[in-house]
Each structure stands twice: as C-alpha cells, then as structure tokens.
N, C-alpha and C positions, 0 to 999 in steps of 0.2 A: 815257647815259640811255636806258633802254628804254621802249618804248611797248607796252602790252598791248592788242592789238586783238582783240576778240571779235566773232563774228558775232551780230547781233541778229535774233531772230525776232519777227514781229509777235505781240502779245498776243492771245489768243483773245477773240472777242467775248463780252461778258457774257451770261449766260443771260437769256432773255426778249427778245433782240434778234436780228435776222436779219443775216447777212453778205451782202455783195454778190456777185453772180455773173453771168457772161455766157456765152452760147453753151451748150456742153455742161455747164459748171459749174452753170448755172441748172437744167437738167434734172436733174442729179445731186442738187442741193439739194432739189428737189421730191420726187424718189424717196426720198431719205433721210427727208424729213419724213413721207411716207406710211408708211414702214416704222416710224418711231417712233410713229406714231399709228394703227397697223394695227387695234387693237381698236376705235378710234373710227369708222374709215371702212369696216372690213371688211364689217359687216352692211348698211350703207347701200348699198355697191356690190353686195352679194349681192341685196338687195331690188330694186335697179334692174335687175339682170340677169334676175331671175325675172319681173319685170313685162314686160320686153322679150320674153323667151322665150315666155311664154304669150300675149302680145298678137299675136305673129307666128303662133304655133301655132293660135290660135283665130280667125285672120283678123280681128283687131281687136275681137272680141266682148268681150274682157276690159276694154277701155277705153271701152266704150259708157257714156254718162252714167247710164243706168238701172242697169247692172251695178256701177258705182262706188258708187252710193248703196246698193245691196244689200250690197256689201262692208262698208260702214260698219255697216249695220243688223245684218248677220249676225254680225259679230265684236265688237260693242260690249261685250257682257257678258264675253267673254274678255279684252278689253283692260282693262276695269275690274279684273278679278281679277288680271291680270298686274302692274298697278301695285302693288297690295298685296303680291303674292307677291315682287316684286323687293325690297321693303323687308325682308321676312322673310328672304330668302336673303342679302341684304347683311349682315344681323345674325347670320348663321351658323346659321339654322334652316330648317325646312321646315314646310309646312302641307298635310296631306293631306285636311283636312276641308272645304275650301271648296266643292267640288262638292255635297256632301251638305247643307251649310249653305245654299247657294243654293236647293236644292230645298225645304228646310224653311221658309225664309222665304217662298218663293212659295206653299207650301201654307198657311202662316199667313195671308198676305195674302188668299188666296182664301176661307178660312174666315171671316175678319173682314168682308170686303166682300160676299161672295156669300151666306153663310149668316146673317150677323148685320146686314147692311145698314149697316155702319159707313162713315162718310164717307171717301172715299179719301185725302184729305190726312192725316187722323188715323191711318188704317191705315198709311200710308207711314212716318210718324214712329215709330209703335209697332214696325214691322218693322225699321227702322234701329236702334232701341234694342235690340231682341231680338238682332240680329246683333252689335252692340257688346258686349252682355252675354255672348253665347256666346264671342266672342273673348277677352273679359276673363277668363272662367272658365278657358279653356285657357291663357291667358297667365299666370294665377296659378299653375297647376300647373307650368308650364315654368320661370317666372322664380323663384318663391319656394319651391317644393318640389323643384326641381332634377330633375324627370322629363324625359327627352329629348323634344324636340318631335315626333319621329317617332312615339313611342308615344302621346303625348297626343292628337295630331291623328288618328292611326289610330283610336283609340277614339272620337274625335269624329265621324269619318266614319261609323262603324257606328251610333253613337247617333242622329245627325241623320237618317240614311237610314231608320232604324227609326221615328223619330217622324214622318217624312213619310208613311210608309205608314199609321201609326195615324191621323194627322189626316185624311188623304184616304180612308181605308178602302179603299185599293187602287184608287180610281177617279179619273178626271180631273174637276176642278171648275172651272167658269167660267160665264158670261163675266165679264170685268172691266169697270168703268166706262169709257166712251169717252174721258174726259179722261185717265185713266191710260194707256190704249192709245196716245194721241198722244205720250206721252213716249218710248215705244219705237219707234213707227212713224211719227210725225208729222214734218212739215217746218216750217221757219220761214214765216210768212205773207208774202204778196206785198205790197210797198209801192212807191210811186212810179210813174212812167210805164212804158209798155210798151217794153222795150228788147230783147225776145227773150231776155233773161237775167233771172235772179232777182236783183233789185237789192240786196236786203239781204245776200245771200250774197256778191255782188261787194264790197260795202263791208266785210264781215267779212274777206274774203280780203286786201283792201288793208291793213286794219289789222293782220292777222297778218303780212304781209310786212314792214311797218314795224317790228313788234315783234321779228321774227326778226333783222332787220338790226341793230337797236339792241342786242339782247341779245348777239349774236355780237361786235360791235365792243366793247361794254362789257366782256365777259368777257376779250377779248384784251388790252384796256388794263390791266385789273386784274392779269392774269397778268404783264404786262410791268412794272408798278409793283412787284410783289413779286419781280422778277428770276427768274420761272419761265420754263421753256422753252416757247416757242410755235411753231407750225408756220410755215414760210416764208410771206412775204406772198403770193406767187403761189399757193401751195396754199390759203391762207386765202380768197383771192378766188375761187378755183375752187370751193371748198366753198360759199361764200356764194351764188355764181351758181346752183349746183346746187340749193341749198335754196329760193331764190326761185323758180326755174323749176318745181320740184316743187309748191310751194304754189300757184303761178299756174295750172298745168295742172289740179290737183285742183279749184281754185276754179271755173275755167271749165267743167269737166265737171259739177260739182254745180249750178252756176248755169244750165246749159243744160237741166237736167231739172226737178226740183221744188224745187231749192234745198238748203240744208244741213239734214240731219236734226237734230231737237232733241237726240237723244242724242249727236250729235257735239259740240254745245256743252257738254254735261255732261262729256264726255271731255276737251275742251279746258280746262275749269276745273280738272279733276283733274290734268292734266299740268302746267299752269302752277303750280298750288298746291303739288303734291308736288315738282315740280322745284325750286321756290324753297326749299321746306323742306329738301331734301337738300343743296342747294348753299350756302345762306346761314344757315339756322337752326342753333342750337346742338344741338338734338336730332338733326338730320341728321348733323352731324359725329360725334355720339356713336354713332349707328347704324353708321356706317362704322368707328368705332374698336373697338367691341365685336366686330364681325365680322372685322376685320383682325387684331387682337391683343388678346384679352380680358384677359390678365394685365396688359399695359401700360395698357390702358384703366382697369382698376381702380386701378392705382397712380397714375394721373393724376386720380383723383377722379370718374370717370364712374360714375353710378348705374346699373350694368348691369341690375339686376333691374327697376328702374322702366322703363327704356328698352325692354327685352324685353316687359314687360307691355303697354306702350302700342303696340308694333308689332303684337302679336296682337289687341289691341282694335281697332286700325285695320283689320286684315285682316278681322275679323268684320263690321265696318260696311260695308266695300267688298263683301264677299260678299253681304250683305243687299241692297245697292244693285243688284248684278248679278242677284240673284234676282228683284227687282222688275222690272227691265228685261226679263229673260228671260220671266217669266210674262206681263207686259203685251204683249210682242211676239207671243206665241202665244195670247194671250187665254184662257189656262187654266193651272191648276197641275196637274202630273202627278207621280205617284210616281217616274217614271223620269227626271225632269228633272235636269239637272246631272251626268249620268254622264260621267266622265272630264274634267270641267271642271278639276279640280285638276291633272291631267297636262298639259292644254293650257296652263294658266297657268305651270306650272313650266317646260315646254318653251319658252314664249315668253320667259321670263326668261333662261334659259341661252343661247338663240339670240341674245338681245339683249345679251349681254355679261356676265351675272352669272358669278361664279366659285363653284365647288363649295366652296372654302375660306372663302367669305364676304369681306366688306370691299370688294367690287368690283361695280360696276353703276350704271346710271342709270335714271331713270324713262323718259326718251326711248328708251333701249335696250329697255325692256320693250315699249313701243309698237311699235318696229321689229320686234322678235321676233314679236309678235302679228300684225303685218301680213304678215310672211314666211309664217307658217302660214296666215293667211287667204287670201292670194293663191294659195298652193299649193293649198289646198282648192278655191277657186273655179275656178282655172285647170284643175285636173285634172278637175273636173266638166264644164267647158265642152268639153274635148277628149275626154271619154268614157273616162277612165281609171277602172277599177273600184275599189271601196272597198278590196279586198284589197291591190292595189298601192299605193293611196294611203297605207295604214298603213306599208307597207315604205318608201316614199319619205320620209315624215315622220320615221320612225325614223332613216333614214340622215342626214337633214338635222340632226337633233338630235345624233347621234353626231359628225358633222363639226364642228358648232359647239363642242362640248365638247373635241374633239380639237384644234381651232384654239386654244382657250383654253390648253390644256396646252402646245402648241407655242410659243405666244407667250410664256408665262411662262419656259420654258426658254431661248428666244432672248434675252429681256431679261436673264435671270440670267447667261447666258454672256457 
C-alpha cells in the first residue's frame, strides 16, 4: 500500500486582505504596496518634496500664514477649472476654450453690474447660466455632431476671446460690488472668544480631519468587502497620518492669520461634491467607462453622447464660476484675462494623474496637480527665479508627470 505524500503550500491570501509580515518582510510589504499604488502616492510625495524644498530655499517664507492664504487666493480659479478639466480628460476629450470663456464671463458680469447696475446675485446666476449654455453648445457639436473636441473648443477659444474684446471695447471695466469681491478675497468671520487663532477655521479643520479619516476607513472597508486589493495596513496608516498632519498644519497656518478664505469653502464643496459624483454616482462610472473603452461602454448601454454633452456643460459652468472669482479678485474685467488658463488647467490634470488616453484620474488628483503648479509659481517668485526660467521648469514638470504616467502603464502591463 503506497502513500502519496505531496508538499502543501499555503494558499495565497484573498484579495482585499493583507498578509502578516515581520522585520524585513514588513518593510518589503510596504514597499510593494507603494509600488502598486505609485500613481496614487507619487504626486502627493512630489508635492511634499516641493513644499519642503521651497520652504528651506525661501528661509521659511513659503509657509508663512499670510503666504499660505495668498496661495489659496491666487490659485482658486485654476483649481476650479482643473476640477472640470479632469472630468473632460477622463471622458477622453480636451477643452481649449475655458480660458477665453473665463474672460468672457468676467466681461459679461462687468457689463451687467457696472454698466447696467444689475444686482450682483442676479448677475452671478445669469453668468453661470451663460457659462453652462456655452459649454452645452460645444458639447452638442462634440457629442451629437461628432466634431473632435480639439476643433470645437479651439473655435470656442477664438470666439469667446473675440466677444470679450467686443464687450469691453478693449478696455478694463470695474469696480465690482464689495459683496462680490468678498467671495474672492474675503475670509470667514471671527466668532467665539479670543484664542489667538481663528476659531471657526479651527472647527472646520477638525471637522475636515474627522471626514478624511471616516472616508478613508470607509473606502478601505468597501474595497475589502468586494475582495479588491488594498494597500498594507501599515502603509494605509502612514497615509492616514500624513493626511491628518497636512490638514492640521494648513488649518493652524490659516487660523493664525485671518482664517479660511471664503473661496476655499467653495473649493471644498466642489471637491467633495464632484469626488462623490465620480466615485459613487452612475454618471461618474459612465464618464470613466467612455474614456476608458468607448466601444465597450456603448455595448454596455452607456449613453455616451448624453454623458459627453453633460461633461462639457459642467465644464462651461465651472469656467463661468472661475471667471467670476477671477474678476472679483482683481475687481475688474480685462480683455487679457484668462490667458493660458486652459493650459494651466490641463497641466494640473495631467500632473495630478490624468491619462492622455482617458479613463484615469480623480478630482483630488486635479487639486494636487494644481497645488503643485501653484507652489512652484509661488516658491520660484519668492526665491527670485525669473519668469523665463519658471516656464522652463513648469514645462519640465509637466513632461516628467506624463512620462511617469507612460512608465507606470508599461510597468503595470509587464
């Protein structure tokens, strides 16, 4: 009687669960997790390194509370545009008209409020509607007539720039009502006792930290429930600590100056709203689907034309909002407003993890990409780097980000 003895190997851990490790194995597990999630963590680490570099180079001027507030105010309109542009790029398209549309909406707002004394809330609603209508028209040509988005939005860029010149007659027009200026330049009011900090900003920071922890833990549990791969627990905790520390530092810096800018709250609402839309809503999954594989999306019943139309309508409305914020910040509408804003928004999206082929990217990634550009601009100004070299450096950063995306795809594919 023979006995067949075979060596048994332990079954691999199911996806969505971490294995146990000790010593060098634990370090290797964390490194493997970082490699698998390089797209997610790469730009966050790059942003941190850029902040540290310019903080040291500028003798700490970069992280002065006043400068941090200025960073938010100076980049708010680019970050608004980057959110919309990220959705456009995920859907597999591009929008070259947003800078000109930003200027056109600012000019329209100035004509309505300055020349015709229209109440600013009514003017704001009309301007948002005009931006949505402009995006809808472009979306119709792209989605239903099949004209490439590059051509349609290039025509829109020329059209809206020309209309801006016509509306303003080549001149700067202002000033805007003070209540509207507060949206772009104002801060949250002081409340509560004197604590040497802005109390309302501290409360909002604590609430944001609680929300971030809840969201990260919830997302991780959901991934595990669906047997999806998640980063090792140690790496997840490290990421969570880093996020909480970053939010806490920014909160304390803002609270030690004038508090959180009002436009930062607007950005927060947009990030949370569009982040939820892209992660949890059906239309968000459809945007990823048509950008990732259009034929497969059509076969799955996705109404690709309707989704594309809505993406460009949304981009137009966000461009209008950015135009209002920009005009209110500088208290005037200018024919030269919005120059190269579309390039800044596109660069922020690609630096933040968008893919040239579509189907990849996150709203938070667009914000990170915009902050990378904003910190670069601010830091280079603080240390006295000329505008000529600033353009060279930003071009190299964009090239490196796209090159990293290509390398990451090839690495994953191999």
